[in-house]
Structure formats: C-alpha cells, structure tokens
MMTF fields as JSON, N, C-alpha, C and O atoms, coordinates in Angstrom:
{
  "mmtfVersion": "1.0.0",
  "mmtfProducer": "UNKNOWN",
  "numBonds": 403,
  "numAtoms": 404,
  "numGroups": 101,
  "numChains": 1,
  "numModels": 1,
  "chainsPerModel": [1],
  "groupsPerChain": [101],
  "chainIdList": ["A"],
  "bondAtomList": [4, 2, 8, 6, 12, 10, 16, 14, 20, 18, 24, 22, 28, 26, 32, 30, 36, 34, 40, 38, 44, 42, 48, 46, 52, 50, 56, 54, 60, 58, 64, 62, 68, 66, 72, 70, 76, 74, 80, 78, 84, 82, 88, 86, 92, 90, 96, 94, 100, 98, 104, 102, 108, 106, 112, 110, 116, 114, 120, 118, 124, 122, 128, 126, 132, 130, 136, 134, 140, 138, 144, 142, 148, 146, 152, 150, 156, 154, 160, 158, 164, 162, 168, 166, 172, 170, 176, 174, 180, 178, 184, 182, 188, 186, 192, 190, 196, 194, 200, 198, 204, 202, 208, 206, 212, 210, 216, 214, 220, 218, 224, 222, 228, 226, 232, 230, 236, 234, 240, 238, 244, 242, 248, 246, 252, 250, 256, 254, 260, 258, 264, 262, 268, 266, 272, 270, 276, 274, 280, 278, 284, 282, 288, 286, 292, 290, 296, 294, 300, 298, 304, 302, 308, 306, 312, 310, 316, 314, 320, 318, 324, 322, 328, 326, 332, 330, 336, 334, 340, 338, 344, 342, 348, 346, 352, 350, 356, 354, 360, 358, 364, 362, 368, 366, 372, 370, 376, 374, 380, 378, 384, 382, 388, 386, 392, 390, 396, 394, 400, 398],
  "bondOrderList": [1, 1, 1, 1, 1, 1, 1, 1, 1, 1, 1, 1, 1, 1, 1, 1, 1, 1, 1, 1, 1, 1, 1, 1, 1, 1, 1, 1, 1, 1, 1, 1, 1, 1, 1, 1, 1, 1, 1, 1, 1, 1, 1, 1, 1, 1, 1, 1, 1, 1, 1, 1, 1, 1, 1, 1, 1, 1, 1, 1, 1, 1, 1, 1, 1, 1, 1, 1, 1, 1, 1, 1, 1, 1, 1, 1, 1, 1, 1, 1, 1, 1, 1, 1, 1, 1, 1, 1, 1, 1, 1, 1, 1, 1, 1, 1, 1, 1, 1, 1],
  "groupList": [{"groupName": "MET", "atomNameList": ["N", "CA", "C", "O"], "elementList": ["N", "C", "C", "O"], "formalChargeList": [0, 0, 0, 0], "bondAtomList": [1, 0, 2, 1, 3, 2], "bondOrderList": [1, 1, 2], "singleLetterCode": "M", "chemCompType": "L-PEPTIDE LINKING"}, {"groupName": "ASP", "atomNameList": ["N", "CA", "C", "O"], "elementList": ["N", "C", "C", "O"], "formalChargeList": [0, 0, 0, 0], "bondAtomList": [1, 0, 2, 1, 3, 2], "bondOrderList": [1, 1, 2], "singleLetterCode": "D", "chemCompType": "L-PEPTIDE LINKING"}, {"groupName": "GLN", "atomNameList": ["N", "CA", "C", "O"], "elementList": ["N", "C", "C", "O"], "formalChargeList": [0, 0, 0, 0], "bondAtomList": [1, 0, 2, 1, 3, 2], "bondOrderList": [1, 1, 2], "singleLetterCode": "Q", "chemCompType": "L-PEPTIDE LINKING"}, {"groupName": "LEU", "atomNameList": ["N", "CA", "C", "O"], "elementList": ["N", "C", "C", "O"], "formalChargeList": [0, 0, 0, 0], "bondAtomList": [1, 0, 2, 1, 3, 2], "bondOrderList": [1, 1, 2], "singleLetterCode": "L", "chemCompType": "L-PEPTIDE LINKING"}, {"groupName": "TYR", "atomNameList": ["N", "CA", "C", "O"], "elementList": ["N", "C", "C", "O"], "formalChargeList": [0, 0, 0, 0], "bondAtomList": [1, 0, 2, 1, 3, 2], "bondOrderList": [1, 1, 2], "singleLetterCode": "Y", "chemCompType": "L-PEPTIDE LINKING"}, {"groupName": "ASN", "atomNameList": ["N", "CA", "C", "O"], "elementList": ["N", "C", "C", "O"], "formalChargeList": [0, 0, 0, 0], "bondAtomList": [1, 0, 2, 1, 3, 2], "bondOrderList": [1, 1, 2], "singleLetterCode": "N", "chemCompType": "L-PEPTIDE LINKING"}, {"groupName": "GLY", "atomNameList": ["N", "CA", "C", "O"], "elementList": ["N", "C", "C", "O"], "formalChargeList": [0, 0, 0, 0], "bondAtomList": [1, 0, 2, 1, 3, 2], "bondOrderList": [1, 1, 2], "singleLetterCode": "G", "chemCompType": "PEPTIDE LINKING"}, {"groupName": "THR", "atomNameList": ["N", "CA", "C", "O"], "elementList": ["N", "C", "C", "O"], "formalChargeList": [0, 0, 0, 0], "bondAtomList": [1, 0, 2, 1, 3, 2], "bondOrderList": [1, 1, 2], "singleLetterCode": "T", "chemCompType": "L-PEPTIDE LINKING"}, {"groupName": "SER", "atomNameList": ["N", "CA", "C", "O"], "elementList": ["N", "C", "C", "O"], "formalChargeList": [0, 0, 0, 0], "bondAtomList": [1, 0, 2, 1, 3, 2], "bondOrderList": [1, 1, 2], "singleLetterCode": "S", "chemCompType": "L-PEPTIDE LINKING"}, {"groupName": "TRP", "atomNameList": ["N", "CA", "C", "O"], "elementList": ["N", "C", "C", "O"], "formalChargeList": [0, 0, 0, 0], "bondAtomList": [1, 0, 2, 1, 3, 2], "bondOrderList": [1, 1, 2], "singleLetterCode": "W", "chemCompType": "L-PEPTIDE LINKING"}, {"groupName": "PHE", "atomNameList": ["N", "CA", "C", "O"], "elementList": ["N", "C", "C", "O"], "formalChargeList": [0, 0, 0, 0], "bondAtomList": [1, 0, 2, 1, 3, 2], "bondOrderList": [1, 1, 2], "singleLetterCode": "F", "chemCompType": "L-PEPTIDE LINKING"}, {"groupName": "ILE", "atomNameList": ["N", "CA", "C", "O"], "elementList": ["N", "C", "C", "O"], "formalChargeList": [0, 0, 0, 0], "bondAtomList": [1, 0, 2, 1, 3, 2], "bondOrderList": [1, 1, 2], "singleLetterCode": "I", "chemCompType": "L-PEPTIDE LINKING"}, {"groupName": "ALA", "atomNameList": ["N", "CA", "C", "O"], "elementList": ["N", "C", "C", "O"], "formalChargeList": [0, 0, 0, 0], "bondAtomList": [1, 0, 2, 1, 3, 2], "bondOrderList": [1, 1, 2], "singleLetterCode": "A", "chemCompType": "L-PEPTIDE LINKING"}, {"groupName": "ARG", "atomNameList": ["N", "CA", "C", "O"], "elementList": ["N", "C", "C", "O"], "formalChargeList": [0, 0, 0, 0], "bondAtomList": [1, 0, 2, 1, 3, 2], "bondOrderList": [1, 1, 2], "singleLetterCode": "R", "chemCompType": "L-PEPTIDE LINKING"}, {"groupName": "GLU", "atomNameList": ["N", "CA", "C", "O"], "elementList": ["N", "C", "C", "O"], "formalChargeList": [0, 0, 0, 0], "bondAtomList": [1, 0, 2, 1, 3, 2], "bondOrderList": [1, 1, 2], "singleLetterCode": "E", "chemCompType": "L-PEPTIDE LINKING"}, {"groupName": "VAL", "atomNameList": ["N", "CA", "C", "O"], "elementList": ["N", "C", "C", "O"], "formalChargeList": [0, 0, 0, 0], "bondAtomList": [1, 0, 2, 1, 3, 2], "bondOrderList": [1, 1, 2], "singleLetterCode": "V", "chemCompType": "L-PEPTIDE LINKING"}, {"groupName": "LYS", "atomNameList": ["N", "CA", "C", "O"], "elementList": ["N", "C", "C", "O"], "formalChargeList": [0, 0, 0, 0], "bondAtomList": [1, 0, 2, 1, 3, 2], "bondOrderList": [1, 1, 2], "singleLetterCode": "K", "chemCompType": "L-PEPTIDE LINKING"}, {"groupName": "PRO", "atomNameList": ["N", "CA", "C", "O"], "elementList": ["N", "C", "C", "O"], "formalChargeList": [0, 0, 0, 0], "bondAtomList": [1, 0, 2, 1, 3, 2], "bondOrderList": [1, 1, 2], "singleLetterCode": "P", "chemCompType": "L-PEPTIDE LINKING"}],
  "groupTypeList": [0, 1, 0, 2, 0, 3, 4, 5, 6, 7, 8, 9, 10, 11, 9, 6, 11, 10, 7, 3, 11, 6, 11, 10, 6, 10, 11, 6, 12, 10, 3, 12, 12, 7, 7, 13, 14, 1, 12, 10, 14, 15, 12, 1, 13, 2, 16, 16, 3, 15, 9, 15, 12, 0, 3, 11, 12, 8, 6, 10, 15, 3, 11, 15, 3, 6, 7, 12, 15, 17, 11, 3, 17, 9, 15, 6, 11, 15, 3, 11, 6, 11, 4, 9, 10, 1, 15, 13, 17, 2, 11, 16, 6, 11, 3, 14, 6, 12, 6, 6, 9],
  "groupIdList": [1, 2, 3, 4, 5, 6, 7, 8, 9, 10, 11, 12, 13, 14, 15, 16, 17, 18, 19, 20, 21, 22, 23, 24, 25, 26, 27, 28, 29, 30, 31, 32, 33, 34, 35, 36, 37, 38, 39, 40, 41, 42, 43, 44, 45, 46, 47, 48, 49, 50, 51, 52, 53, 54, 55, 56, 57, 58, 59, 60, 61, 62, 63, 64, 65, 66, 67, 68, 69, 70, 71, 72, 73, 74, 75, 76, 77, 78, 79, 80, 81, 82, 83, 84, 85, 86, 87, 88, 89, 90, 91, 92, 93, 94, 95, 96, 97, 98, 99, 100, 101],
  "secStructList": [7, 7, 2, 2, 2, 2, 2, 2, 2, 2, 2, 2, 2, 2, 2, 2, 2, 2, 2, 2, 2, 2, 2, 2, 2, 2, 2, 2, 2, 2, 2, 2, 2, 6, 1, 7, 2, 2, 2, 2, 2, 2, 6, 6, 7, 7, 7, 2, 2, 2, 2, 2, 2, 2, 2, 2, 2, 2, 2, 2, 0, 0, 0, 0, 0, 6, 6, 1, 1, 1, 1, 2, 2, 2, 2, 2, 2, 2, 2, 2, 2, 2, 0, 0, 0, 0, 0, 2, 2, 2, 2, 2, 2, 2, 2, 2, 6, 7, 7, 7, 7],
  "xCoordList": [85.785, 86.159, 87.476, 87.653, 88.353, 89.656, 89.518, 88.766, 90.231, 90.141, 90.686, 90.184, 91.709, 92.258, 91.234, 91.132, 90.492, 89.451, 88.342, 87.825, 87.983, 86.973, 87.469, 86.719, 88.728, 89.315, 89.348, 89.007, 89.751, 89.8, 88.4, 88.219, 87.43, 86.058, 85.516, 84.844, 85.806, 85.372, 86.061, 85.428, 87.35, 88.089, 87.529, 87.367, 87.233, 86.651, 85.276, 84.926, 84.498, 83.161, 83.254, 82.527, 84.144, 84.321, 84.832, 84.361, 85.793, 86.32, 85.209, 85.162, 84.323, 83.208, 82.247, 81.774, 81.963, 81.08, 81.733, 81.076, 83.014, 83.731, 83.747, 83.581, 83.946, 83.962, 82.6, 82.517, 81.543, 80.19, 79.888, 79.353, 80.223, 79.986, 80.872, 80.439, 82.111, 83.002, 82.456, 82.589, 81.841, 81.223, 80.085, 79.926, 79.294, 78.244, 78.827, 78.19, 80.024, 80.699, 81.037, 80.848, 81.536, 81.849, 80.58, 80.572, 79.518, 78.241, 77.735, 77.266, 77.831, 77.427, 78.263, 77.746, 79.562, 80.425, 79.993, 79.995, 79.623, 79.139, 77.835, 77.657, 76.929, 75.653, 75.853, 75.198, 76.752, 77.027, 77.679, 77.397, 78.544, 79.222, 78.257, 78.488, 77.185, 76.226, 75.06, 74.141, 75.1, 74.055, 74.44, 75.622, 73.444, 73.707, 74.382, 74.068, 75.308, 76.065, 75.159, 75.352, 74.178, 73.343, 72.421, 71.925, 72.18, 71.347, 72.024, 71.348, 73.341, 74.067, 74.021, 73.938, 74.076, 74.007, 72.621, 72.503, 71.576, 70.209, 69.981, 69.289, 70.56, 70.408, 71.286, 71.224, 72.102, 73.012, 73.978, 74.177, 74.57, 75.552, 76.906, 77.043, 77.897, 79.214, 79.096, 78.117, 80.098, 80.076, 80.115, 80.516, 79.691, 79.597, 80.947, 81.014, 82.009, 83.322, 83.842, 84.589, 83.451, 83.851, 83.201, 83.852, 81.911, 81.226, 81.787, 81.959, 82.073, 82.645, 83.993, 84.265, 84.831, 86.145, 86.026, 86.751, 85.115, 84.952, 84.455, 84.904, 83.533, 82.995, 84.018, 84.097, 84.806, 85.854, 86.916, 87.356, 87.328, 88.334, 87.804, 88.541, 86.541, 85.953, 85.889, 86.221, 85.463, 85.425, 86.804, 86.972, 87.8, 89.174, 89.678, 90.288, 89.424, 89.878, 89.23, 89.9, 87.941, 87.24, 87.682, 87.822, 87.902, 88.235, 89.721, 90.086, 90.571, 92.005, 92.635, 93.313, 92.422, 93.073, 92.368, 93.016, 91.05, 90.286, 90.538, 90.339, 90.976, 91.185, 92.628, 93.004, 93.443, 94.85, 94.994, 95.824, 94.2, 94.196, 92.851, 91.816, 92.841, 91.583, 90.477, 89.311, 90.772, 89.706, 89.196, 88.024, 90.032, 89.646, 88.444, 87.587, 88.342, 87.14, 85.848, 84.831, 85.879, 84.665, 84.287, 83.105, 85.291, 85.02, 84.404, 83.452, 84.963, 84.418, 82.986, 82.152, 82.701, 81.341, 80.369, 79.262, 80.777, 79.907, 79.666, 78.531, 80.723, 80.557, 79.638, 78.78, 79.817, 78.956, 77.52, 76.583, 77.336, 75.993, 75.333, 74.144, 76.09, 75.532, 75.08, 74.015, 75.888, 75.49, 74.21, 73.268, 74.164, 73.021, 71.739, 70.649, 71.851, 70.649, 70.255, 69.182, 71.103, 70.765, 70.88, 69.913, 72.045, 72.286, 71.532, 70.831, 71.658, 71.034, 69.51, 68.956, 68.808, 67.351, 66.944, 65.969, 67.689, 67.363, 67.583, 66.741, 68.685, 68.961, 67.978, 67.527, 67.646, 66.667, 65.312, 64.639, 64.91, 63.659, 63.692, 62.696, 64.819, 64.941, 64.838, 64.148, 65.52, 65.497, 64.142, 63.789, 63.382, 62.042, 60.984, 59.837, 61.338, 60.396, 59.534, 58.528, 59.893, 59.124, 59.668, 60.485, 59.226, 59.815, 59.077, 59.474, 58.078, 57.359, 56.546, 56.362, 56.067, 55.269, 54.314, 53.538],
  "yCoordList": [100.597, 99.202, 98.989, 99.464, 98.295, 98.009, 96.967, 96.004, 97.146, 96.213, 94.833, 93.821, 94.789, 93.499, 92.713, 91.494, 93.392, 92.739, 92.202, 91.109, 92.97, 92.525, 91.314, 90.365, 91.353, 90.235, 88.978, 87.892, 89.116, 87.962, 87.398, 86.181, 88.262, 87.801, 87.062, 86.039, 87.576, 86.918, 85.574, 84.602, 85.509, 84.252, 83.207, 82.049, 83.591, 82.636, 82.173, 81.006, 83.074, 82.713, 81.699, 80.706, 81.946, 81.02, 79.676, 78.626, 79.707, 78.469, 77.688, 76.461, 78.386, 77.73, 77.069, 75.958, 77.748, 77.17, 75.951, 74.925, 76.044, 74.905, 73.732, 72.584, 74.011, 72.941, 72.275, 71.048, 73.051, 72.493, 71.614, 70.515, 72.086, 71.295, 70.057, 68.992, 70.174, 69.021, 67.957, 66.763, 68.384, 67.433, 66.693, 65.485, 67.418, 66.756, 65.794, 64.799, 66.08, 65.147, 63.844, 62.765, 63.936, 62.732, 61.964, 60.733, 62.689, 62.028, 61.305, 60.17, 61.964, 61.344, 60.111, 59.123, 60.168, 59.006, 57.844, 56.696, 58.132, 57.074, 56.478, 55.26, 57.341, 56.845, 56.039, 55.016, 56.493, 55.75, 54.407, 53.406, 54.382, 53.137, 52.116, 50.912, 52.581, 51.663, 51.327, 50.606, 51.851, 51.564, 50.334, 50.073, 49.587, 48.382, 48.743, 49.76, 47.897, 48.123, 48.117, 48.915, 47.225, 47.11, 48.307, 48.518, 49.097, 50.289, 51.3, 51.99, 51.398, 52.31, 51.826, 52.627, 50.521, 49.965, 50.18, 50.54, 49.963, 50.164, 51.637, 51.959, 52.522, 53.962, 54.444, 55.614, 53.554, 53.873, 54.981, 55.957, 54.806, 55.741, 55.063, 53.869, 55.836, 55.26, 54.224, 54.208, 53.366, 52.336, 52.961, 54.112, 52.182, 52.652, 53.155, 54.231, 52.406, 52.798, 54.076, 54.834, 54.311, 55.551, 56.747, 57.763, 56.619, 57.708, 57.908, 59.046, 56.829, 56.956, 57.669, 58.571, 57.272, 57.899, 59.379, 60.213, 59.709, 61.106, 61.968, 63.101, 61.429, 62.201, 62.385, 63.457, 61.34, 61.469, 62.458, 63.304, 62.359, 63.292, 64.726, 65.656, 64.907, 66.245, 66.817, 67.982, 65.999, 66.454, 66.81, 67.808, 65.991, 66.259, 67.569, 68.378, 67.778, 69.006, 70.221, 71.224, 70.143, 71.294, 71.601, 72.769, 70.58, 70.825, 71.109, 72.025, 70.342, 70.477, 71.556, 72.451, 71.481, 72.432, 73.78, 74.822, 73.761, 75.008, 75.815, 75.328, 77.048, 77.942, 77.926, 78.779, 76.978, 76.936, 76.692, 77.326, 75.788, 75.527, 76.023, 75.447, 77.071, 77.762, 76.927, 77.147, 75.983, 75.301, 74.058, 73.71, 73.39, 72.113, 72.21, 71.327, 73.228, 73.298, 73.393, 72.825, 74.101, 74.24, 72.932, 72.615, 72.17, 70.844, 69.952, 69.217, 70.027, 69.25, 69.634, 68.766, 70.922, 71.391, 70.869, 70.444, 70.898, 70.411, 68.909, 68.453, 68.131, 66.683, 66.348, 65.473, 67.039, 66.794, 67.195, 66.5, 68.296, 68.718, 67.731, 67.44, 67.214, 66.219, 64.988, 64.437, 64.553, 63.373, 63.645, 62.854, 64.755, 65.011, 65.362, 65.023, 66.031, 66.518, 65.724, 65.949, 64.8, 64.023, 62.518, 61.779, 62.075, 60.643, 60.08, 59.076, 60.694, 60.17, 60.068, 59.027, 61.098, 60.94, 59.825, 59.115, 59.671, 58.617, 57.241, 56.356, 57.047, 55.754, 55.483, 54.352, 56.517, 56.35, 55.931, 55.075, 56.527, 56.145, 54.721, 54.007, 54.29, 52.909, 51.941, 50.926, 52.244, 51.34, 51.288, 50.281, 52.381, 52.399, 51.845, 51.665, 51.573, 50.99, 51.999, 51.623, 53.271, 54.298, 54.402, 55.276, 53.525, 53.429, 54.104, 53.898, 54.862, 55.462, 54.421, 53.309, 54.753, 53.909, 53.112, 52.326],
  "zCoordList": [66.749, 66.866, 66.115, 64.993, 66.733, 66.153, 65.047, 65.198, 63.943, 62.818, 63.17, 62.679, 64.017, 64.432, 65.245, 65.105, 66.075, 66.87, 65.969, 66.198, 64.951, 63.996, 63.206, 62.976, 62.797, 62.064, 62.934, 62.464, 64.183, 65.087, 65.342, 65.371, 65.521, 65.735, 64.524, 64.662, 63.344, 62.121, 61.947, 61.536, 62.254, 62.143, 63.089, 62.702, 64.314, 65.275, 64.827, 65.001, 64.256, 63.771, 62.635, 62.625, 61.683, 60.561, 61.066, 60.63, 61.983, 62.54, 63.258, 63.169, 63.962, 64.641, 63.66, 63.899, 62.57, 61.545, 60.911, 60.731, 60.57, 59.992, 60.958, 60.545, 62.242, 63.246, 63.346, 63.411, 63.359, 63.435, 62.226, 62.377, 61.038, 59.831, 59.836, 59.396, 60.326, 60.433, 61.371, 61.105, 62.467, 63.395, 62.692, 62.867, 61.896, 61.131, 60.1, 59.751, 59.615, 58.722, 59.431, 58.87, 60.663, 61.435, 61.814, 61.811, 62.138, 62.434, 61.187, 61.271, 60.034, 58.778, 58.46, 57.938, 58.776, 58.55, 59.43, 58.987, 60.673, 61.563, 61.039, 61.036, 60.599, 60.077, 58.802, 58.601, 57.945, 56.713, 57.036, 56.377, 58.039, 58.404, 58.993, 58.884, 59.611, 60.217, 59.295, 59.685, 58.067, 57.087, 56.277, 56.052, 55.846, 55.045, 53.732, 53.114, 53.317, 52.076, 50.845, 49.928, 50.823, 49.628, 49.429, 48.322, 50.475, 50.319, 49.405, 48.641, 49.471, 48.59, 47.148, 46.217, 46.972, 45.618, 45.016, 43.845, 45.807, 45.319, 44.982, 44.016, 45.775, 45.526, 44.379, 44.004, 43.817, 42.719, 43.127, 42.403, 44.303, 44.854, 44.965, 44.698, 45.361, 45.622, 46.738, 47.484, 46.841, 47.875, 49.259, 49.433, 50.229, 51.605, 52.113, 52.706, 51.893, 52.401, 51.746, 52.364, 50.506, 49.835, 50.528, 50.768, 50.849, 51.553, 52.946, 53.384, 53.647, 54.99, 54.91, 55.702, 53.965, 53.818, 53.441, 53.983, 52.516, 52.116, 53.276, 53.45, 54.064, 55.181, 56.294, 56.893, 56.575, 57.595, 57.131, 57.909, 55.881, 55.35, 55.361, 55.69, 55.007, 55.015, 56.422, 56.64, 57.374, 58.761, 59.277, 59.978, 58.93, 59.346, 58.753, 59.452, 57.467, 56.81, 57.452, 57.698, 57.724, 58.279, 59.704, 60.069, 60.506, 61.908, 62.098, 62.836, 61.449, 61.699, 60.806, 61.31, 59.514, 58.609, 58.57, 58.462, 58.658, 58.643, 57.387, 56.273, 57.568, 56.428, 55.929, 55.126, 56.384, 55.974, 54.471, 53.819, 53.923, 52.485, 51.961, 52.298, 51.151, 50.845, 50.203, 50.53, 49.309, 48.571, 49.293, 49.147, 50.056, 50.667, 51.615, 51.575, 52.456, 53.312, 52.516, 52.914, 51.404, 50.6, 49.934, 49.801, 49.514, 48.958, 50.036, 49.777, 51.256, 52.367, 52.7, 52.959, 52.696, 52.981, 51.928, 52.26, 50.666, 49.59, 49.741, 49.599, 50.029, 50.201, 51.369, 51.258, 52.478, 53.639, 53.317, 53.711, 52.613, 52.214, 51.272, 51.408, 50.32, 49.4, 50.167, 49.889, 51.134, 51.899, 52.679, 52.616, 53.414, 54.296, 53.552, 54.013, 52.415, 51.739, 50.5, 49.941, 50.065, 48.881, 49.148, 48.968, 49.569, 49.734, 50.929, 50.793, 52.078, 53.301, 53.184, 53.54, 52.703, 52.573, 51.606, 51.851, 50.511, 49.555, 50.169, 50.013, 50.855, 51.475, 52.606, 52.784, 53.368, 54.444, 53.874, 54.446, 52.752, 52.104, 51.611, 51.719, 51.07, 50.597, 51.755, 51.659, 52.856, 54.001, 54.693, 55.307, 54.592, 55.206, 54.261, 54.668, 53.024, 52.082, 51.365, 50.765, 51.405, 50.699, 49.286, 48.997, 48.408, 47.092, 45.963, 44.817, 46.17, 45.045, 44.289, 44.783, 43.124, 42.256, 43.076, 42.531]
}
C-alpha cells in the first residue's frame, strides 16, 4: 500500500468525523436557540445566546477550517460534547419537570 494513499484515506476519515461532529454542533445550536432562556438560568449555565454562538462557531471551525488550525477543532469538539452530554440533558430534565428531591 502506498503511503500517500494511506495518508489521503486517513485525512478523509478525519475530515468526515469533523464534519459529522460539526453538523451536531449546528443541530445543538438550533436546539439551544429554540429552548427557553430561563432554562439556562435555572440550570446555572451560560446564557442561551452564548451557547448558540459557541456551538455555531464550533461547527464552523470543524467543517470549514478542519485541521488547518491544530487546536481549534479540539476545542470545538469539547464544546459540542459538553453541550450534548452535560448541558442539554440537564436543561431537558428541567423543562420536563424531573427535578430530583
């Protein structure tokens, strides 16, 4: 197997993963934009517009810039992960009334 072919295949694979995560960033931005503002305050999180801006910027960095700037995609991946695995479930629980105690 030619090394250039392996390098190109790996680059396309990484670009595909970044694109998929970037799409989830845009989906998260849409969901955050359609969520009530007070849910973020009750959850003691950043304001709604801050999350929307961070998710849109992260999606843009992942899809457009890709691996051009080495650290920015990883920051975007972490921000999108924090939203999907920490912020979104907490806000969803608050809006559904699952408050513990």
